[in-house]
N, C-alpha and C positions, 0 to 999 in steps of 0.2 A: 389204814387204807382209805383213800379218798374216793368220792363218787366218780371222778373221772380217772379213767385208767388206761394205760397202754402197756401192753407187754407181748413179747415174742415168745410163742410156745412151740417148741419143735416136737413134732409127733415121732412115732417109731419108724425105724428104717424101713425103706421100701427097695426092691430090686432096682438099683440104678437111679434112684430118686429119693427125695426128702421132701415131706410136706410141712408147711409151717402155717401158723395161723396168727395173724395180728389181731387180737381182741381189744376194741376200743369202743367206749361208749359213754354218754351222759345222757341218762333219761330226763334229767332236769333241763337240759338246754337242746336236747333233740338231735345230738350228733350221732352218726351211725355205727353200728356194730359191723366189723368187717372181717372177713376170711380171706386171706390172701394166699394164693398158692404159689410155692416156689419149688422148682425142680432143678435137681443138680444133673446138668447134662454133661458135665466133663469132670473128669477127676485129675485134670492137670493141676500140678502143684505150683503155687505162686512162687516166684523166684525168691528164694532166701526164706520164705515164711514156712514152707512145709505145710500149707493148708490148702484144701481142695478149693477150685474156684465155684461159686454157685451163681446161677443167674435166675432172676426173676421172669418166669415165663407165662404166668397166668394169674388172673385176679378175679375174685368172686366177693360179693358183699351182701350181708343180711341187713336189710333196712331196719333203722331205729324204732320203727313203728310195727314190727312183727310182734305177734302175741300168740300165746297158746292157751287152750281153755284150762281153767283152774280157779282155785279161789280168788275172791275179791283181794287185791293186793295194792300196796302203796298208800295205806292209810297214813303213814309217818313221814312222807315226803311231800314237797310243795306242789308237785304236779299230779299227785295221786288224789283219789285211788282209781285203780283201773278194774275193769270187769274181769279182765284175763291177765295171765302172767306175762310180763314183758321178758324179753331176752336181751339183757344188757351187755351182751359180749361173751366171749368163751376164754376161759383160763386153761382148759385142757382139750387136747385133741388127739383122737386115735383112729387110725384106719381099720375098718372092717374087712372081712374077707370078701364080702359081695360088692365091694366098691363103694360102699356108702361110709359115713364117717360118724364116730362118736364125739359129740361136742359138749362140753361140760361148762355152763356158767359158774361164777362164784357165789357170793352169799346174797347177792340181789342188789341193794341200794348203796352199798359201801360200808356199812357198819352194822354191828350188832344191834344199835339203838334203833335203827329205822328198817329192819329187814325180817322181823317175827312173822310177817305175812307172806313172805317169799319162799316157795317151796324149792328145795334143792334137788338136783338129779341131773340127768343127761339127755341130749337130744340125739336121735338118729337122723342124720341129714345128708343131702347130696349137694355138693357144689358144682355148678357148671362153669368152669373157669374160661373168661375172656382171654384168649390166646393171640388173637389178631387184632390190629387196629380197625376202628370203623369210623375214625374222625370224631368221636365223643369220648367222653370221660365216664360213660355208664359202665358199671362193672358187671361180670357175670352174676348169675343167680344163684340163690341157696334156697333149697327145699327141705323143710322139716317135715319129717315122716312120722315120727313117734317121740314121746316123753316117758322116761323112766324115773320115777320118784324116788330117791333115797328115803328109807324108812326104818323104824325101830320096831317093826312088828313083832319081834321075838322078845321085846322087852329087855335087851341086854343092858341099856342105860339106867334100868331100875331093878336089877336083879340082886343088888347087895354083895356082888361077887368080884367086882372090879372097879372100874371108873363109873360111878353112878352120877348122872346129871340131870337137873330139871330141865326139860326141854318144852318148846312151846306147847306140845300135845298134852302135857301134864297141866296146864293151866286153863281155867275157864275164859280168860280174857287175855289178849295180847299184851306183852310186856314191851315197853318202849322207853327210851333215854338211857343214860349212861349207867356203867356198871351192869348189875343184873336187871336194871329197869324198874319201872313201877307199873302198876295195873292200869292199862289204858281204858279199860271200861268196854272196849270193842271185843265181842265174843269171838273165841278162836272158831275158824271154820269147822263145821263138823268132820268134813273129810280129812282135816289134818289130825282131830283128835282120835277119831275112830281107826284110822290107818298109821297113827303114830309116824306122820310124815314129818321129815326134818325140814327145818327151816333156816334161813339166815340169822336168826337169833341163836340157833343152837350150835352151828360150825360155819368157818368161812373156808370152803373147800377151794383150793387152788392148783392141784395137780392130781393126775390119774394115771395108773398103769394097769395093764391087764395081765393077769396070771395065765399059765397054760391050761388051768381048769376052767376058765372063763370068768372068774370072780375079779373083782377090782379092789385095788389098793389106792386109797385117796388120801392125799396130804391136806391138812387144814392147819389154820393158824391160831385159832383161838386157844387151844390147849397149850401148845400145839399137839395135835395128835396124828397119827396114821390110822386111818379107818378101813375096814375090811368088809365089802359087800358082795353078796352073791350076784348072779347076772340079772336078777330081777329087781336088784337095788335095795335088798334087805340086809341090815347090818347082821354079820355072822360071828363076829368076834368082838371082845372086850378092846376098846380104843387102846392104842399103843401110845403112851405119853412120852415126850422128849425126857431123856435121863436126868437132866437137871434144870430146864426152863420151867 
């Protein structure tokens, strides 16, 4: 995975509409992270293609300078460190019943080697889509309301019963570099250790689905694994590994 990324992630079906996000950002070069709203206004079938016609009718963007309170991060990238957690774009998006959205970044700065101080989780946010031209290229706004950190507070990753992994919270100092990394000498933030918060060293989260009981299934690339979290972000089952990768 590179530090610069651009991907289209389609969220859950809505009545008469589909919402998509384009998550793209480069913290090193200051390019924005954007959320682009696309609504399906017609189910007319394209001639000979058998596909519905979709039109882009709204646009909202999250500025690249957006931050959220959290552990000091970015120790292992050229533009860091930061006093708060940046939001480098979203890999997953779900619509909530109250009109807000769940927006999930991925592992932070693009690799296991430089993301041990980036806390994984999801934001609850509201986009205000710009739907009419005002003669400018200014997008609609995005407001973040809350952050839910993924964590292993139940100790599932260290219980000896399934997939056991050494995570950032198990170390005194952050790991950095290739492979499993080396001791950086920079102490792990106490909130990460005490809450067993998961970081971009531990998993590379890329997709999210909500179950009927409100829990979340998250796909990640390092294992690769499927991870199961309760609504508060706590890991509740053993990671499910790919059958042969």
